[in-house]
VEXDREN-2710 file (C-alpha; in Angstrom, 1 decimal):
% VEXDREN-2710
k/r/px/py/pz
1/MET/0.0/0.0/0.0
2/CYS/3.0/2.3/0.4
3/GLY/4.4/4.4/-2.4
4/ILE/7.9/3.7/-3.5
5/VAL/10.2/5.7/-5.9
6/GLY/13.7/5.1/-7.0
7/TYR/15.9/7.0/-9.4
8/VAL/19.4/6.8/-10.8
9/GLY/20.5/9.0/-13.7
10/GLN/21.7/12.5/-14.5
11/LYS/18.9/14.7/-12.9
12/GLN/18.8/15.8/-9.3
13/ALA/17.4/12.7/-7.7
14/LEU/15.6/14.6/-4.9
15/GLU/13.4/16.5/-7.4
16/VAL/12.5/13.3/-9.3
17/VAL/11.8/11.3/-6.1
18/VAL/9.7/14.0/-4.3
19/ALA/7.6/14.6/-7.5
20/GLY/7.0/10.9/-7.8
21/LEU/6.0/10.7/-4.1
22/ARG/3.4/13.5/-4.7
23/ARG/1.8/11.3/-7.3
24/LEU/1.9/8.2/-5.0
25/GLU/0.8/9.8/-1.8
26/TYR/-2.7/8.2/-2.4
27/ARG/-1.0/4.9/-1.6
28/GLY/-0.2/6.0/2.0
29/TYR/0.2/9.2/3.9
30/ASP/1.2/8.3/7.4
31/SER/4.8/9.4/6.9
32/ALA/7.3/10.1/4.1
33/GLY/11.0/10.0/3.6
34/VAL/13.9/10.1/1.1
35/ALA/17.5/9.0/0.9
36/VAL/20.3/10.1/-1.4
37/ILE/24.0/9.4/-1.8
38/SER/26.3/12.4/-2.0
39/GLU/30.1/12.2/-1.9
40/GLY/30.1/8.8/-0.2
41/VAL/27.6/9.8/2.5
42/LEU/24.1/8.4/2.8
43/GLU/21.8/11.3/3.6
44/VAL/18.2/10.6/4.9
45/ARG/15.3/12.9/5.8
46/LYS/11.9/11.6/7.0
47/ARG/8.9/12.9/8.8
48/ALA/5.6/11.6/10.2
49/GLY/2.4/12.8/8.5
50/LYS/1.8/13.8/5.0
51/LEU/4.3/14.6/2.3
52/ALA/4.0/18.3/3.0
53/ASN/5.7/17.7/6.4
54/LEU/8.7/16.1/4.7
55/GLU/8.9/19.0/2.2
56/GLU/8.9/21.4/5.1
57/LEU/11.8/19.5/6.6
58/LEU/13.7/19.5/3.3
59/GLY/13.2/23.3/3.1
60/ALA/14.7/23.7/6.6
61/ASP/17.4/21.0/6.3
62/PRO/18.2/20.6/2.6
63/LEU/19.8/17.5/1.2
64/PRO/23.0/17.8/-0.9
65/GLN/22.9/17.4/-4.6
66/SER/22.8/13.8/-5.8
67/THR/21.8/11.8/-8.9
68/THR/20.8/8.7/-7.0
69/GLY/17.9/8.5/-4.6
70/ILE/14.9/6.6/-3.2
71/GLY/11.7/7.8/-1.5
72/HIS/8.7/6.4/0.3
73/THR/5.3/7.4/1.5
74/ARG/3.9/5.1/4.1
75/TRP/0.7/3.3/5.1
76/ALA/1.5/2.0/8.6
77/THR/1.5/-1.7/9.3
78/HIS/4.2/-2.5/11.8
79/GLY/4.6/0.4/14.2
80/GLY/2.6/3.7/14.4
81/PRO/3.1/6.7/12.1
82/THR/6.1/8.3/13.8
83/ASP/9.4/9.8/12.6
84/HIS/11.3/6.8/13.9
85/ASN/9.0/4.3/12.0
86/ALA/9.1/6.3/8.8
87/HIS/11.2/5.0/5.9
88/PRO/14.0/4.9/4.8
89/HIS/15.6/2.8/7.5
90/VAL/19.3/2.8/7.7
91/SER/21.8/0.1/9.0
92/GLU/23.8/0.7/12.1
93/ASP/26.9/1.5/10.0
94/THR/24.9/4.0/7.9
95/ARG/26.0/2.1/4.8
96/ILE/22.6/0.8/3.7
97/ALA/19.2/2.5/3.3
98/VAL/16.0/0.5/2.7
99/ILE/12.4/1.3/1.8
100/HIS/9.7/-1.3/1.9
101/ASN/6.1/-2.1/0.9
102/GLY/4.4/-5.1/2.4
103/ILE/4.7/-7.2/5.5
104/ILE/7.7/-9.4/6.5
105/GLU/5.8/-12.2/8.3
106/ASN/8.8/-13.8/10.0
107/PHE/10.3/-10.4/11.1
108/ALA/10.0/-11.3/14.8
109/GLU/12.3/-14.3/14.5
110/LEU/14.7/-12.3/12.4
111/ARG/14.6/-9.4/14.8
112/ASP/15.4/-11.6/17.7
113/GLU/18.3/-13.1/15.7
114/LEU/19.7/-9.6/15.1
115/ARG/19.3/-8.5/18.7
116/ALA/21.2/-11.7/19.8
117/ALA/24.0/-10.6/17.5
118/GLY/24.1/-7.2/19.2
119/VAL/22.3/-5.1/16.7
120/GLN/20.4/-2.2/18.1
121/LEU/17.0/-1.6/16.5
122/THR/15.5/1.8/16.8
123/SER/12.0/1.4/15.3
124/GLU/9.0/-0.8/15.6
125/THR/9.0/-1.8/11.9
126/ASP/9.7/-5.0/10.1
127/THR/11.5/-3.0/7.5
128/GLU/14.4/-2.1/9.7
129/VAL/15.2/-5.8/10.0
130/ALA/15.8/-6.0/6.3
131/ALA/18.2/-3.0/6.4
132/HIS/20.3/-4.6/9.1
133/MET/20.3/-8.0/7.4
134/LEU/21.5/-6.4/4.1
135/ALA/24.3/-4.6/6.0
136/ARG/25.4/-7.9/7.5
137/GLU/25.3/-9.7/4.1
138/VAL/27.1/-7.1/2.0
139/PRO/30.6/-7.7/3.4
140/ILE/30.2/-11.4/3.1
141/VAL/29.6/-11.2/-0.6
142/ASP/32.4/-8.6/-1.2
143/GLY/30.1/-5.7/-1.5
144/ASP/27.8/-7.2/-4.1
145/LEU/24.5/-5.5/-3.1
146/PRO/22.4/-7.4/-5.6
147/GLU/23.7/-10.8/-4.3
148/ALA/23.2/-9.6/-0.7
149/MET/19.6/-8.7/-1.6
150/ARG/19.0/-12.1/-3.1
151/ARG/20.4/-13.8/0.0
152/VAL/18.2/-11.7/2.3
153/CYS/15.1/-12.3/0.2
154/ARG/15.5/-16.0/0.4
155/ARG/15.1/-15.7/4.2
156/LEU/12.1/-13.5/4.2
157/GLU/8.5/-14.7/4.4
158/GLY/5.5/-12.7/3.4
159/ALA/4.8/-9.9/0.8
160/PHE/7.4/-7.3/0.1
161/THR/9.0/-4.8/-2.2
162/LEU/12.4/-3.8/-1.0
163/VAL/14.5/-1.0/-2.5
164/ALA/18.1/-0.4/-1.2
165/LEU/21.0/2.1/-1.6
166/ASP/24.6/1.5/-0.7
167/ARG/26.7/4.5/0.1
168/GLU/29.7/2.7/-1.4
169/GLN/28.0/2.3/-4.8
170/PRO/26.5/5.7/-5.6
171/ASP/25.2/4.9/-9.1
172/LEU/23.3/1.8/-8.1
173/VAL/19.7/1.1/-7.0
174/VAL/18.7/-2.5/-6.1
175/ALA/15.2/-3.7/-5.6
176/ALA/13.3/-7.0/-4.9
177/ARG/9.7/-8.0/-5.4
178/ARG/7.5/-10.7/-3.9
179/ASN/3.7/-10.3/-3.9
180/SER/3.9/-6.5/-3.9
181/PRO/3.9/-4.0/-6.8
182/LEU/7.0/-2.8/-8.4
183/VAL/7.6/-1.5/-12.0
184/VAL/10.6/-0.2/-13.8
185/GLY/10.7/3.0/-15.9
186/VAL/13.2/2.9/-18.8
187/GLY/14.8/6.2/-19.7
188/GLU/17.9/7.4/-21.6
189/GLY/20.8/7.7/-19.3
190/GLU/18.4/7.3/-16.4
191/ASN/16.2/4.6/-15.0
192/PHE/13.3/4.6/-12.5
193/LEU/11.6/2.3/-10.0
194/ALA/8.1/2.8/-8.5
195/SER/5.1/1.0/-7.1
196/ASP/3.0/2.8/-9.8
197/VAL/3.9/4.2/-13.2
198/ALA/2.4/7.5/-12.2
199/ALA/5.6/8.2/-10.3
200/PHE/7.8/8.4/-13.4
201/VAL/5.4/8.9/-16.3
202/GLU/6.4/12.6/-16.7
203/HIS/9.9/11.3/-17.5
204/THR/9.2/8.2/-19.5
205/ARG/6.3/6.1/-20.7
206/HIS/8.5/3.0/-21.4
207/ALA/8.3/0.5/-18.6
208/LEU/9.1/-3.1/-17.7
209/GLU/6.9/-5.6/-15.8
210/LEU/8.7/-7.4/-12.9
211/GLY/7.6/-10.9/-12.1
212/GLN/7.4/-12.8/-8.8
213/ASP/10.5/-13.3/-6.7
214/GLN/12.8/-11.1/-8.8
215/VAL/15.6/-8.7/-8.1
216/VAL/16.3/-5.7/-10.4
217/VAL/19.5/-3.7/-10.5
218/LEU/19.5/-0.2/-11.9
219/THR/22.3/2.0/-13.1
220/PRO/22.0/5.1/-15.3
221/ASP/22.6/3.0/-18.4
222/ASP/21.6/-0.5/-17.5
223/ILE/18.8/-2.7/-16.1
224/THR/19.4/-6.3/-15.0
225/VAL/16.8/-8.6/-13.6
226/THR/17.4/-12.0/-12.0
227/ASP/15.4/-14.4/-9.8
228/PHE/16.2/-14.9/-6.2
229/ALA/18.7/-17.6/-7.1
230/GLY/20.6/-15.2/-9.4
231/GLU/19.5/-16.6/-12.7
232/PRO/18.7/-14.0/-15.4
233/VAL/15.0/-13.7/-16.3
234/GLU/13.2/-12.2/-19.2
235/VAL/10.9/-9.2/-18.5
236/ARG/8.1/-7.8/-20.7
237/PRO/8.2/-4.2/-21.8
238/PHE/5.1/-2.1/-22.1
239/THR/4.1/1.4/-22.9
240/VAL/2.0/3.6/-20.6
241/ASP/-1.0/4.7/-22.6
242/TRP/-1.6/8.0/-20.7
243/ASP/0.7/11.0/-19.9
244/ALA/1.5/12.9/-16.8
245/SER/-1.3/15.4/-17.3
246/ALA/-3.8/12.6/-16.7
247/ALA/-2.5/12.3/-13.2
248/GLU/-3.0/16.0/-12.4
249/LYS/-6.1/17.7/-11.1
250/GLY/-6.7/19.6/-14.3
251/GLY/-8.3/22.6/-12.8
252/TYR/-10.5/20.7/-10.3
253/ASP/-10.2/21.3/-6.6
254/LEU/-10.1/17.5/-5.9
255/PHE/-8.9/14.5/-7.8
256/MET/-12.2/12.8/-6.9
257/LEU/-14.2/15.6/-8.5
258/LYS/-12.1/15.3/-11.6
259/GLU/-12.5/11.5/-11.7
260/ILE/-16.3/11.7/-11.2
261/ALA/-16.3/14.1/-14.2
262/GLU/-14.2/11.8/-16.3
263/GLN/-16.8/8.9/-16.0
264/PRO/-18.5/9.4/-19.4
265/LYS/-15.2/9.2/-21.2
266/ALA/-14.0/6.3/-19.0
267/VAL/-17.2/4.3/-19.9
268/ALA/-16.7/5.1/-23.5
269/ASP/-13.1/4.0/-23.4
270/ALA/-14.0/0.8/-21.6
271/LEU/-16.3/0.0/-24.6
272/ARG/-14.0/1.2/-27.3
273/GLY/-12.6/-1.5/-29.6
274/ARG/-14.7/-4.3/-28.0
275/ILE/-17.6/-4.3/-30.5
276/SER/-17.2/-5.2/-34.1
277/LYS/-19.0/-3.5/-37.0
278/ASP/-21.5/-6.3/-37.1
279/HIS/-22.2/-5.8/-33.4
280/ARG/-20.4/-8.9/-32.2
281/ILE/-18.2/-8.7/-29.1
282/GLN/-14.5/-9.1/-29.6
283/LEU/-12.3/-9.4/-26.5
284/ASP/-8.9/-9.5/-28.2
285/GLU/-7.0/-9.4/-24.9
286/THR/-8.5/-12.7/-23.7
287/ASP/-6.6/-16.0/-24.3
288/LEU/-9.4/-18.3/-23.3
289/ASP/-10.6/-20.5/-26.2
290/GLU/-14.3/-20.4/-27.0
291/SER/-14.5/-24.2/-26.4
292/VAL/-13.2/-23.6/-22.8
293/LEU/-15.9/-21.0/-22.2
294/ARG/-18.6/-23.3/-23.6
295/SER/-17.5/-25.9/-20.9
296/ILE/-17.9/-23.5/-18.0
297/THR/-20.7/-24.5/-15.6
298/LYS/-20.4/-21.6/-13.1
299/VAL/-18.8/-18.2/-12.6
300/VAL/-17.2/-17.0/-9.4
301/VAL/-16.4/-13.3/-9.0
302/ILE/-13.6/-12.5/-6.4
303/ALA/-13.0/-8.9/-5.4
304/CYS/-12.8/-6.5/-2.4
305/GLY/-14.6/-3.3/-1.5
306/THR/-15.9/-1.3/-4.5
307/ALA/-14.8/-3.9/-6.9
308/ALA/-16.9/-6.5/-5.0
309/HIS/-20.0/-4.2/-5.5
310/ALA/-19.3/-4.1/-9.2
311/GLY/-19.2/-7.9/-9.1
312/MET/-22.5/-8.0/-7.4
313/VAL/-24.1/-5.8/-10.1
314/ALA/-22.5/-8.1/-12.7
315/LYS/-24.1/-11.2/-11.1
316/TYR/-27.6/-10.0/-12.1
317/ALA/-26.6/-9.5/-15.7
318/ILE/-24.4/-12.5/-16.2
319/GLU/-27.0/-14.9/-14.8
320/HIS/-29.7/-13.3/-16.8
321/TRP/-27.8/-13.5/-20.1
322/THR/-26.0/-16.8/-19.7
323/ARG/-28.2/-18.8/-17.2
324/LEU/-24.9/-19.7/-15.5
325/PRO/-24.9/-19.5/-11.7
326/VAL/-22.7/-16.6/-10.5
327/GLU/-21.2/-16.4/-7.0
328/VAL/-19.7/-13.2/-5.7
329/GLU/-17.0/-13.8/-3.1
330/LEU/-15.1/-11.4/-0.9
331/ALA/-11.6/-12.2/-1.9
332/SER/-10.4/-11.8/1.7
333/GLU/-12.6/-14.8/2.7
334/PHE/-12.5/-16.9/-0.4
335/ARG/-9.5/-19.2/0.2
336/TYR/-10.2/-19.7/3.9
337/ARG/-13.5/-21.6/3.4
338/ASP/-12.4/-24.3/1.0
339/PRO/-14.4/-23.0/-2.0
340/ILE/-15.6/-25.4/-4.6
341/VAL/-14.0/-24.4/-7.9
342/GLY/-12.4/-26.5/-10.6
343/PRO/-11.7/-26.7/-14.4
344/ASP/-15.4/-26.0/-15.1
345/SER/-15.3/-22.8/-13.2
346/LEU/-14.6/-19.3/-14.5
347/VAL/-13.2/-17.2/-11.8
348/ILE/-13.3/-13.4/-12.5
349/ALA/-10.9/-11.3/-10.4
350/ILE/-11.8/-7.6/-10.3
351/SER/-9.2/-5.1/-9.1
352/GLN/-8.5/-1.5/-10.1
353/SER/-4.8/-1.7/-9.2
354/GLY/-4.2/-5.3/-10.2
355/GLU/-2.2/-5.6/-7.0
356/THR/-4.9/-6.1/-4.3
357/MET/-3.3/-8.7/-2.1
358/ASP/-6.5/-10.4/-1.0
359/THR/-7.7/-10.8/-4.5
360/LEU/-4.3/-11.9/-5.8
361/MET/-4.1/-14.7/-3.2
362/ALA/-7.7/-15.8/-3.9
363/LEU/-6.8/-15.9/-7.6
364/ARG/-3.8/-18.1/-6.9
365/HIS/-6.0/-20.4/-4.9
366/ALA/-8.5/-20.7/-7.7
367/LYS/-5.7/-21.5/-10.1
368/GLU/-4.4/-24.2/-7.8
369/GLN/-7.8/-25.8/-8.0
370/GLY/-7.7/-25.8/-11.8
371/ALA/-10.2/-23.0/-12.4
372/ARG/-10.0/-20.8/-15.5
373/THR/-9.3/-17.2/-14.5
374/LEU/-10.0/-13.8/-16.0
375/ALA/-8.9/-10.4/-14.6
376/ILE/-10.8/-7.2/-14.9
377/CYS/-8.3/-4.5/-14.2
378/ASN/-7.3/-0.9/-14.8
379/THR/-3.6/-1.2/-14.5
380/VAL/-1.6/-2.6/-17.4
381/GLY/1.3/-4.8/-16.4
382/SER/0.1/-5.4/-12.8
383/THR/0.2/-8.8/-11.1
384/ILE/-3.4/-10.0/-11.2
385/PRO/-3.7/-9.7/-15.0
386/ARG/-0.3/-11.3/-15.5
387/GLU/-1.2/-14.3/-13.4
388/SER/-4.7/-14.7/-15.0
389/ASP/-5.5/-16.8/-18.0
390/ALA/-7.1/-13.8/-19.6
391/VAL/-7.6/-10.1/-18.9
392/LEU/-10.0/-7.3/-19.8
393/TYR/-8.5/-3.9/-19.1
394/THR/-11.0/-1.2/-18.2
395/TYR/-8.9/1.7/-19.6
396/ALA/-10.3/4.2/-17.1
397/GLY/-7.0/6.1/-16.8
398/PRO/-5.3/6.9/-13.6
399/GLU/-7.5/7.0/-10.5
400/ILE/-5.7/9.0/-7.8
401/ALA/-8.4/9.7/-5.3
402/VAL/-8.6/6.9/-2.7
403/ALA/-12.3/6.5/-3.0
404/SER/-13.0/4.8/-6.3
405/THR/-15.4/6.3/-8.8
406/LYS/-14.7/5.8/-12.5
407/ALA/-13.1/2.4/-11.7
408/PHE/-16.5/1.2/-10.4
409/LEU/-18.4/2.1/-13.5
410/THR/-15.8/0.7/-15.9
411/GLN/-15.6/-2.5/-13.9
412/ILE/-19.4/-3.0/-14.4
413/ILE/-19.0/-2.3/-18.2
414/ALA/-16.2/-4.8/-18.4
415/ALA/-18.1/-7.5/-16.5
416/TYR/-21.1/-6.9/-18.7
417/LEU/-19.0/-7.4/-21.8
418/VAL/-17.7/-10.7/-20.3
419/GLY/-21.3/-11.8/-19.7
420/LEU/-22.4/-10.9/-23.2
421/TYR/-19.4/-12.6/-24.6
422/LEU/-20.2/-15.8/-22.7
423/ALA/-23.8/-15.6/-24.0
424/GLN/-22.4/-15.1/-27.5
425/VAL/-20.0/-18.0/-27.6
426/ARG/-22.4/-20.3/-25.8
427/GLY/-25.2/-19.4/-28.3
428/LEU/-27.6/-18.4/-25.5
429/MET/-28.7/-15.0/-26.9
430/PHE/-29.8/-14.1/-30.5
431/GLU/-27.7/-11.7/-32.4
432/ASP/-30.4/-9.0/-32.2
433/GLU/-30.7/-9.5/-28.4
434/ILE/-26.9/-8.9/-28.0
435/ARG/-27.1/-6.0/-30.4
436/ALA/-29.9/-4.4/-28.4
437/VAL/-27.8/-4.6/-25.1
438/LEU/-24.7/-3.2/-26.9
439/ASP/-26.8/-0.3/-28.2
440/GLU/-27.9/0.4/-24.6
441/LEU/-24.3/0.3/-23.4
442/ASP/-23.3/2.6/-26.2
443/GLU/-25.7/5.2/-24.8
444/MET/-24.3/5.1/-21.3
445/PRO/-21.6/7.7/-21.7
446/SER/-24.1/10.3/-22.7
447/LYS/-26.5/9.2/-20.0
448/VAL/-23.8/9.6/-17.3
449/ASP/-23.0/13.0/-18.7
450/LEU/-26.6/14.0/-18.2
451/VAL/-26.4/13.0/-14.5
452/LEU/-23.3/15.1/-14.1
453/ASP/-25.1/18.1/-15.4
454/THR/-27.8/17.9/-12.7
455/THR/-25.9/17.3/-9.5
456/GLU/-26.3/20.7/-7.8
457/HIS/-29.4/19.5/-6.0
458/VAL/-27.4/16.6/-4.6
459/ARG/-24.6/19.0/-3.4
460/GLU/-27.2/21.1/-1.6
461/LEU/-28.7/18.1/0.1
462/ALA/-25.3/17.0/1.3
463/ARG/-24.5/20.4/2.8
464/GLU/-27.9/20.5/4.5
465/LEU/-27.4/17.0/6.0
466/ALA/-23.7/17.4/7.0
467/ASP/-24.6/17.3/10.7
468/SER/-26.3/13.9/10.3
469/THR/-24.7/11.1/12.3
470/SER/-26.1/8.2/10.2
471/VAL/-27.4/7.7/6.6
472/LEU/-29.1/4.5/5.4
473/PHE/-29.3/3.3/1.9
474/LEU/-31.9/1.0/0.4
475/GLY/-32.1/-0.8/-2.9
476/ARG/-33.6/-3.8/-4.7
477/HIS/-32.2/-6.0/-7.5
478/VAL/-29.2/-4.1/-9.0
479/GLY/-30.1/-1.2/-6.7
480/PHE/-28.9/-3.2/-3.7
481/PRO/-25.2/-3.2/-4.6
482/VAL/-25.6/0.4/-5.5
483/ALA/-26.9/1.0/-2.0
484/LEU/-23.8/-0.8/-0.6
485/GLU/-21.5/1.4/-2.8
486/GLY/-23.2/4.6/-1.7
487/ALA/-22.8/3.7/1.9
488/LEU/-19.2/2.7/1.4
489/LYS/-18.4/6.0/-0.1
490/LEU/-19.9/7.9/2.8
491/LYS/-18.0/5.8/5.3
492/GLU/-14.7/6.3/3.5
493/LEU/-15.1/10.0/3.1
494/ALA/-17.4/11.4/5.7
495/TYR/-16.3/9.1/8.6
496/MET/-19.9/8.4/9.6
497/HIS/-22.2/5.5/10.1
498/ALA/-23.7/4.5/6.8
499/GLU/-25.2/1.2/5.8
500/GLY/-26.7/-0.3/2.7
501/PHE/-29.5/-2.8/2.9
502/PRO/-31.6/-4.8/0.5
503/ALA/-34.9/-3.0/0.9
504/GLY/-36.8/-6.3/1.5
505/GLU/-34.7/-7.1/4.5
506/LEU/-35.7/-3.8/6.2
507/LYS/-38.3/-5.3/8.5
508/HIS/-36.0/-8.2/9.4
509/GLY/-33.9/-6.0/11.7
510/PRO/-32.5/-2.8/10.1
511/ILE/-35.8/-0.9/10.5
512/ALA/-34.8/-0.6/14.2
513/LEU/-32.2/2.0/13.1
514/ILE/-34.9/4.3/11.8
515/GLU/-35.6/7.3/14.0
516/GLU/-36.9/10.9/13.5
517/GLY/-34.9/12.7/10.8
518/VAL/-32.6/9.9/9.8
519/PRO/-31.8/10.3/6.1
520/VAL/-32.6/7.2/4.0
521/ILE/-31.4/7.2/0.4
522/VAL/-33.5/4.9/-1.7
523/ILE/-32.4/3.6/-5.2
524/VAL/-35.8/3.3/-6.9
525/PRO/-36.2/0.7/-9.6
526/SER/-37.8/1.8/-12.9
527/PRO/-41.6/1.4/-13.0
528/ARG/-41.1/0.5/-16.7
529/GLY/-39.1/-2.7/-15.8
530/ARG/-40.3/-5.1/-13.3
531/ALA/-43.1/-3.1/-11.8
532/VAL/-43.4/-5.3/-8.8
533/LEU/-40.0/-4.1/-7.6
534/HIS/-41.1/-0.5/-7.9
535/ASP/-44.3/-1.3/-5.9
536/LYS/-42.2/-3.1/-3.2
537/ILE/-39.8/-0.2/-2.8
538/VAL/-42.7/2.3/-2.4
539/SER/-43.9/0.1/0.4
540/ASN/-40.5/0.2/2.0
541/ILE/-40.4/4.0/1.7
542/GLN/-43.7/4.2/3.5
543/GLU/-42.4/2.0/6.3
544/VAL/-39.4/4.2/7.0
545/ARG/-41.4/7.5/6.6
546/ALA/-43.9/6.2/9.1
547/ARG/-41.1/6.1/11.6
548/GLY/-39.8/9.6/10.9
549/ALA/-37.1/9.0/8.2
550/LEU/-36.1/11.7/5.7
551/VAL/-36.4/10.0/2.3
552/ILE/-34.2/10.9/-0.6
553/ALA/-35.2/8.9/-3.7
554/ILE/-32.8/8.3/-6.7
555/ALA/-35.5/7.9/-9.3
556/GLU/-35.6/8.0/-13.1
557/GLU/-37.0/10.9/-15.1
558/GLY/-40.8/10.4/-15.6
559/ASP/-41.3/8.3/-12.5
560/GLU/-44.0/10.6/-11.0
561/ALA/-45.5/7.7/-8.9
562/ILE/-42.6/8.2/-6.4
563/ALA/-43.3/11.9/-5.8
564/PRO/-45.8/11.5/-3.0
565/PHE/-43.6/9.3/-1.0
566/ALA/-40.2/11.0/-1.0
567/ASP/-39.0/14.2/0.7
568/HIS/-36.4/14.8/-2.0
569/ILE/-36.1/13.3/-5.5
570/VAL/-32.8/13.1/-7.4
571/ARG/-33.6/12.4/-11.0
572/VAL/-31.4/10.2/-13.3
573/PRO/-32.1/9.4/-17.0
574/ALA/-34.5/6.6/-17.7
575/VAL/-32.4/3.5/-18.7
576/PRO/-33.0/-0.3/-18.8
577/THR/-32.9/-2.0/-15.4
578/LEU/-29.4/-3.5/-15.8
579/MET/-28.0/-0.2/-16.8
580/GLN/-29.4/1.7/-13.8
581/PRO/-26.3/1.3/-11.6
582/LEU/-24.2/3.2/-14.2
583/VAL/-26.4/6.3/-13.6
584/SER/-27.7/5.9/-10.1
585/THR/-24.3/5.5/-8.5
586/VAL/-23.1/8.9/-9.7
587/PRO/-25.3/11.1/-7.4
588/LEU/-24.2/9.0/-4.5
589/GLN/-20.5/9.7/-5.3
590/VAL/-21.2/13.4/-5.5
591/PHE/-23.2/13.2/-2.2
592/ALA/-20.4/11.6/-0.3
593/CYS/-17.8/13.9/-1.8
594/GLU/-19.8/17.0/-0.9
595/MET/-20.7/15.9/2.6
596/ALA/-17.0/15.1/3.3
597/THR/-16.1/18.5/2.1
598/ALA/-18.8/20.2/4.2
599/LYS/-17.3/18.3/7.2
600/GLY/-13.9/19.6/6.4
601/HIS/-12.3/16.3/5.6
602/ASP/-9.5/15.5/3.1
603/VAL/-11.6/13.9/0.3
604/ASP/-8.7/12.6/-1.8
605/GLN/-6.8/11.1/1.1
606/PRO/-9.3/10.0/3.8
607/ARG/-7.9/8.8/7.1
608/ASN/-6.5/5.3/7.6
609/LEU/-7.0/4.4/4.0
610/ALA/-4.8/3.8/1.0
611/LYS/-5.7/3.4/-2.7
612/SER/-4.1/0.0/-3.3
613/VAL/-4.4/-2.6/-0.5
614/THR/-1.2/-4.7/-1.1
615/VAL/-1.1/-6.4/2.3
616/GLU/-3.5/-9.0/3.7
END
């Protein structure tokens, strides 16, 4: 979850590293630090809190000029967010500096071993253990830092990315990767390391994917990659398909506002190139043979958080179109309950970053059971797509705000395309039926755009309700996962009690939460679809209003039947039932963003959270 940057080249390393950390602060903002080598001396500055605190320190206590450096922005795991626990960590002899993302699971055993040897540890972190271990190995291997890194990594258990500097080798950066993100940026006379390409995309869009259990060695003019045994390995190059401007706010006050506004384009990009002129779906990225897809007897979606809500939406569509049973599993629980999957199962892993550790481990478990796997992901070159049999990229562009917005909509689009493709290859829908759904999808960018043009009422409501202590969300059918997503956004950003419920479950317990004035946001099904759902939700609204709730209805244009039963109505375009999440989610994103702003919270970097959860 931490942000990592490394640089070696001709530029001033500090400028490159700090600029990279600014783009990676969404990955963790409990502390930040940098290290450079200058005239044979390892210089370190670090400070608890956000990156601004480190920049203030650097202004008061500047670092010397250097062309080699590393930087880190932390999401705390071992040890609290203090100056002492901030990275980089330095060995006792001040020769080695290390930054780290992940968790070293056997650190206690290794720490005790170091203490028995007389090493004095000054932090509560597992990372410091790696710094001291490297310092003890380097003399044994005659100063060969890459070999020392390989030897240390063979003793470590858990998930980690380690990046190290050696003051005796000023033009060298060495890094290792196991179950944690790391990507190489390839320049001319300079090279980069980072946990996300956003850190170096302003300098180069050429990158290398690193595989599992690999060590990479960077000099200004060379990149060498080996496995932990020291054997050379092949790495795959790729080109970043967006530039640095995409990772900037572009005139918006918040990244989240920018990313909400980008959703029409993101949805269009997720569809682009996937539909042929004769209205057939062509998923060129997938390597699963059609005969394999025809043999599938069930689909399992594994995901966490917002991605899991996208999977829940997809379940309704895929089951409807393919008649295959679809299970949606929280990836963090999947492999601990002995799930029943095998060669006749298609396991779809959904992850914006492609590095979500819970989802990655669930994916690996599914593969061990022989399941076919397909990734839905936004980040090219990340681990989950690489380890899946097939991938469908969402092409949403960089999402910097911690609370996900455009990733959610594009994940739904991608999952819908998978469902339609399954129906197509299995011969379960007529061509004109598929064409009709594709035409509906094709209209979604403009429909989302219409929602964005009419959100001022939502902002006003959020400001009016900013003093509320609880907000409840109700939905039926695809409106239920939308309710869950709306509640999650409010929890993430406004730090308040918010719960999403299936409206039919209301009287089975949740109605006890209703009291005078409690806002209840209801995602209202279209009366043009399954009318019974609309009638049922009206009954649910009457139940909560009778107990004093303030009802805010998210209802389609033209649904006048809802007017007598709601205190406020937020209108969205009329769309088919399965398309409703793509429009009804947007006002909930705006509501959460505005309420958090009214409460004075940091919307882009909410407390205790990070964008990419790369630890279990």
